[in-house]
C-alpha positions as CSV (number, residue, x, y, z in Angstrom):
1,M,139.6,81.6,123.2
2,A,139.1,82.2,119.5
3,L,138.6,79.0,118.5
4,K,136.0,78.9,122.5
5,V,134.3,82.5,121.6
6,N,133.0,80.7,117.6
7,V,132.1,77.5,119.0
8,G,129.6,79.8,121.8
9,E,128.1,81.8,118.9
10,K,127.1,78.9,117.0
11,I,125.5,77.4,120.1
12,K,123.5,80.3,120.4
13,K,123.1,80.9,116.7
14,Y,120.8,77.2,116.5
15,I,119.9,77.1,120.3
16,I,116.6,76.4,119.3
17,V,117.1,74.2,116.9
18,I,119.1,72.4,119.3
19,V,115.8,73.2,121.9
20,L,113.4,71.7,118.9
21,F,115.2,67.9,118.4
22,A,115.2,67.8,122.3
23,L,111.6,68.4,122.8
24,V,111.6,65.8,119.9
25,A,114.2,62.9,121.4
26,F,112.0,63.7,124.8
27,F,108.8,63.2,124.2
28,S,109.5,59.6,121.5
29,I,111.0,58.5,124.5
30,L,108.2,59.0,126.7
31,T,105.6,58.4,124.4
32,P,106.8,55.9,121.0
33,S,103.7,56.8,118.3
34,F,104.7,60.3,118.6
35,L,107.7,59.6,115.9
36,T,105.5,58.1,113.2
37,V,104.7,59.4,109.8
38,D,100.9,60.3,111.1
39,N,101.4,62.1,114.1
40,L,104.5,64.3,112.6
41,L,102.0,65.4,109.7
42,T,99.5,66.1,112.2
43,I,101.6,68.4,114.1
44,A,102.3,70.2,111.1
45,R,98.5,70.6,110.2
46,Q,98.1,71.6,113.8
47,V,100.3,74.4,113.8
48,S,100.0,76.1,109.5
49,M,97.5,78.5,111.1
50,T,100.2,79.3,114.0
51,G,102.9,79.6,111.3
52,I,100.8,81.6,108.8
53,A,100.2,84.1,111.6
54,A,103.6,84.5,112.6
55,V,105.0,85.6,109.8
56,G,103.1,89.3,109.4
57,M,104.1,88.4,113.1
58,M,107.4,89.0,113.2
59,F,107.2,91.8,110.7
60,V,105.3,93.9,113.8
61,L,107.6,92.7,116.6
62,L,110.6,93.2,113.7
63,I,109.7,97.3,114.1
64,G,109.7,97.5,118.1
65,G,105.5,97.0,117.4
66,I,102.8,94.3,118.9
67,D,100.1,93.0,117.7
68,L,97.5,91.6,119.9
69,S,94.5,92.0,117.7
70,I,95.1,88.8,115.5
71,G,92.9,86.2,117.7
72,S,90.4,88.9,117.2
73,Q,91.0,89.1,113.1
74,V,90.6,85.1,112.7
75,A,87.0,85.1,114.8
76,F,86.1,88.2,112.9
77,V,86.9,87.0,109.6
78,N,85.7,83.2,110.1
79,I,81.8,84.7,111.3
80,L,82.3,87.9,108.3
81,C,83.5,84.9,105.8
82,A,80.6,82.7,106.8
83,F,78.0,85.5,106.8
84,L,78.4,86.1,103.1
85,I,78.2,82.9,102.2
86,I,75.5,81.8,104.0
87,N,73.8,85.0,105.1
88,A,74.4,87.2,101.9
89,G,74.6,84.5,99.6
90,V,77.6,85.6,98.0
91,P,79.9,83.4,96.0
92,V,82.6,82.1,97.6
93,V,85.5,83.2,95.8
94,P,84.3,86.9,96.0
95,A,83.0,86.2,100.2
96,I,86.7,85.5,100.8
97,L,88.6,88.2,98.6
98,I,86.3,90.6,100.2
99,C,87.7,89.8,104.2
100,L,91.0,89.8,103.0
101,A,90.6,93.1,102.2
102,V,88.8,94.5,104.9
103,S,91.1,92.5,107.0
104,T,94.1,94.1,105.3
105,A,92.0,97.8,106.4
106,T,91.9,97.0,109.1
107,G,95.5,96.5,109.3
108,L,96.4,99.6,107.9
109,L,94.0,101.4,109.9
110,M,96.1,100.3,113.2
111,G,98.9,101.1,111.2
112,T,98.3,104.9,111.0
113,M,97.0,105.4,114.6
114,V,101.0,103.9,115.0
115,A,102.4,105.6,112.7
116,V,100.4,109.4,112.3
117,I,98.9,109.8,115.6
118,R,101.1,107.8,117.5
119,I,99.4,105.7,120.0
120,P,101.4,102.6,121.5
121,A,100.8,99.8,118.9
122,F,99.7,98.2,122.5
123,I,97.0,100.5,123.2
124,A,96.1,100.4,118.9
125,T,96.0,96.9,118.5
126,L,94.2,96.0,122.1
127,S,91.4,98.3,121.0
128,F,90.6,97.1,117.7
129,M,90.6,93.1,119.8
130,N,87.7,94.4,121.1
131,I,86.4,95.7,118.1
132,L,86.5,92.9,115.9
133,K,85.7,90.5,118.5
134,G,82.6,92.3,119.2
135,A,81.9,93.3,115.6
136,A,81.6,89.0,115.6
137,L,79.9,88.6,118.3
138,S,77.2,91.4,116.8
139,I,77.0,90.0,113.1
140,S,76.6,86.2,114.2
141,S,74.4,86.8,117.6
142,G,76.8,84.8,119.7
143,L,76.1,82.1,117.8
144,P,77.9,79.4,114.8
145,I,77.3,79.8,111.5
146,Y,77.3,76.2,109.1
147,G,75.8,75.1,105.9
148,F,78.3,75.9,103.8
149,P,78.3,74.9,100.3
150,E,80.1,71.0,98.9
151,G,84.1,71.4,98.8
152,F,84.9,74.7,100.9
153,N,86.2,72.8,103.3
154,M,89.0,71.2,100.9
155,V,91.3,73.8,101.7
156,G,91.1,73.5,105.4
157,Q,90.5,69.4,105.5
158,G,92.0,68.1,101.9
159,Y,95.5,66.5,101.4
160,I,97.3,67.1,97.9
161,G,99.1,63.5,98.4
162,I,100.3,62.7,102.3
163,V,100.8,66.8,102.3
164,P,97.7,68.6,104.1
165,I,96.7,71.5,102.0
166,P,97.3,74.2,105.1
167,V,100.5,72.7,105.5
168,I,101.5,74.0,101.8
169,I,99.4,77.4,102.1
170,M,101.9,77.6,105.3
171,V,104.6,76.8,103.3
172,V,103.8,79.6,100.7
173,V,103.7,82.0,103.3
174,F,107.3,81.2,105.1
175,I,109.1,81.0,101.3
176,A,107.1,84.7,100.6
177,G,108.3,85.9,104.3
178,A,111.7,84.8,103.9
179,F,111.7,86.2,100.5
180,I,110.0,89.9,101.8
181,L,113.0,89.7,104.8
182,N,116.1,89.0,103.3
183,K,115.6,89.6,98.9
184,S,113.6,92.9,99.0
185,Y,114.1,96.6,100.5
186,L,111.2,96.0,102.5
187,G,113.1,93.8,104.9
188,R,115.8,96.1,104.9
189,Y,113.5,98.8,105.9
190,F,112.1,96.4,108.9
191,Y,114.9,95.9,110.3
192,A,115.9,99.7,110.1
193,V,113.3,101.2,111.7
194,G,112.6,98.0,115.0
195,G,117.2,99.5,115.6
196,N,116.6,102.7,115.5
197,E,114.0,104.5,114.2
198,E,114.8,107.8,114.1
199,A,117.8,107.0,112.4
200,A,116.3,104.9,110.0
201,R,114.2,108.3,109.1
202,L,116.8,110.7,108.7
203,S,118.7,108.0,106.8
204,G,115.3,108.0,104.2
205,I,113.0,105.8,104.7
206,N,109.2,106.5,105.0
207,V,108.9,105.4,108.7
208,R,105.2,106.1,108.5
209,M,105.4,104.3,105.0
210,V,107.2,101.0,106.9
211,I,104.6,100.7,109.8
212,Q,101.7,101.1,107.3
213,L,102.6,98.4,105.9
214,V,103.5,96.0,108.5
215,F,100.4,96.5,110.4
216,S,98.3,95.7,107.5
217,L,100.8,92.5,105.6
218,S,99.8,91.2,109.9
219,A,96.4,91.5,109.7
220,F,96.8,90.0,105.8
221,F,98.0,86.9,106.7
222,A,95.7,86.7,110.2
223,A,93.3,86.8,107.7
224,V,94.7,83.5,105.4
225,S,94.5,81.9,109.3
226,G,91.3,82.4,109.7
227,L,90.1,81.3,106.6
228,V,92.8,78.3,106.5
229,T,90.4,78.1,110.1
230,L,86.9,78.8,108.6
231,S,87.7,75.7,106.0
232,R,89.3,73.4,108.7
233,L,86.2,73.7,110.8
234,N,83.6,74.1,108.5
235,S,82.0,75.9,110.4
236,G,82.0,80.2,111.7
237,S,82.2,80.5,115.0
238,P,83.0,84.0,117.6
239,Q,85.4,81.9,119.7
240,T,87.8,80.9,117.5
241,G,90.8,83.0,117.9
242,D,90.2,83.0,121.6
243,G,94.2,82.6,123.5
244,F,95.5,82.6,119.6
245,E,97.6,85.7,120.0
246,F,99.1,84.3,122.7
247,D,100.9,81.0,120.9
248,V,101.6,83.2,117.8
249,I,103.3,85.7,120.0
250,T,104.7,83.0,121.9
251,A,106.7,81.1,119.3
252,V,108.0,84.0,117.3
253,V,109.6,85.2,120.1
254,L,111.0,81.3,120.8
255,G,111.6,82.2,117.5
256,G,114.7,84.7,117.9
257,V,113.0,87.7,117.5
258,S,113.5,90.2,119.4
259,I,110.8,92.3,121.4
260,S,112.8,95.2,121.4
261,G,113.1,94.8,117.8
262,G,116.1,95.2,114.9
263,S,116.4,91.3,115.0
264,G,115.2,88.0,113.8
265,T,115.0,85.2,111.0
266,M,112.5,83.7,109.2
267,L,114.3,80.8,110.2
268,G,113.9,81.0,113.5
269,T,110.8,81.5,113.2
270,V,109.9,78.3,111.6
271,V,111.9,76.5,114.8
272,G,109.2,78.9,117.3
273,V,106.2,77.7,116.3
274,L,107.1,74.0,115.5
275,I,108.9,73.9,118.6
276,M,105.0,75.2,120.5
277,G,103.6,72.5,117.6
278,V,105.6,69.7,118.7
279,L,105.3,71.2,123.3
280,S,101.5,71.3,122.4
281,N,101.2,68.2,120.7
282,G,104.1,66.3,123.1
283,L,101.7,67.3,125.8
284,I,98.6,66.0,125.2
285,M,99.4,62.2,124.2
286,L,101.0,62.8,128.0
287,N,97.0,63.8,128.4
288,T,98.9,67.0,130.3
289,S,95.5,68.6,131.3
290,E,94.7,71.7,129.4
291,Y,95.3,74.2,132.5
292,M,98.6,72.8,132.9
293,Q,99.1,73.0,128.9
294,L,98.1,76.9,130.1
295,I,101.2,77.1,133.1
296,I,103.6,75.6,130.7
297,K,102.9,78.0,127.5
298,G,102.9,80.5,130.2
299,I,106.2,79.2,131.4
300,V,107.9,79.3,128.0
301,L,106.8,82.9,126.7
302,A,108.2,84.2,129.6
303,L,111.3,82.2,129.4
304,A,111.9,83.4,126.0
305,V,111.4,86.7,126.7
306,G,113.6,86.9,129.4
307,I,116.1,85.7,128.2
308,D,116.3,88.2,124.9
309,C,116.0,90.9,127.7
310,V,119.1,89.7,128.8
311,Q,121.0,89.8,125.9
312,R,119.8,93.3,124.6
313,N,121.4,94.1,128.4
314,R,124.2,92.1,127.9
315,V,125.1,93.6,124.7
316,K,124.2,97.9,126.0
317,V,126.5,96.9,128.9
318,K,129.7,95.4,126.5
319,P,132.8,97.6,126.8
320,S,133.9,98.5,122.9
321,A,137.2,97.8,122.6
322,K,138.9,101.2,123.1
323,E,137.2,101.1,126.8
324,A,138.5,98.0,127.3
325,E,141.8,98.8,126.0
């Protein structure tokens, strides 16, 4: 019996990895060109922006919050950076630093609304989703901005060897996220606040500071993703980032991060991002319509959240050893 329990726990722990390999095998059978080096690198490049933002979203979900503004953060950073470089004549590096600072500041403001004023994260980030989108449309008058200096697209379109630069940036962000979660006291604070906010406060953790930091990090990583996207497209558009928050949240939840907070791993998030990339790429190669892709992704999110809720409910009703006796 003990052996069966251990096997069951291992299967549960690595179920998302099994799902990833199953999807790869499925699409490889249906489309022989799927499992090629070029296509796998294409998938990695396509998911790089989602992966970068997913690290910040994971932190937010770990503390029991949510950030609906990241798509608008991407659009706002796209337009602000493009405006500074093209219209205001600001050099590229200062423009990038200004965008990162402004985006991080908006994250801090959202975190303050949640931590100090006690506005629900859903409402605080929903309001900024509209504020940032409106700001992007106002700055650009609803039109794309282009005409960047030579070499600006190197970050988004360039390669080091055969590896796309966006993929390298994503890997660096993943490593930084893993370090924060597993090797720093901040990671322990994230899990503690998400597991039981009141208990974390009583144990001496500055809960307000943790919440403000997490939303600032989410906005910062969304800005990095937006800048990489801007370089890749070589054009700033207020429409960039539409629906982006859905893909990011789906990837993180699919990776096993609980929507209730307090549990999840960086490895799971990485695998969740890859699953979304494989699914999107495979559906495109099968000539699946965009509308059907939206339906499938919606089903995937519903299933991921449903599984998380079922597991949470089982933990709540599971009797203690003493009660079982």
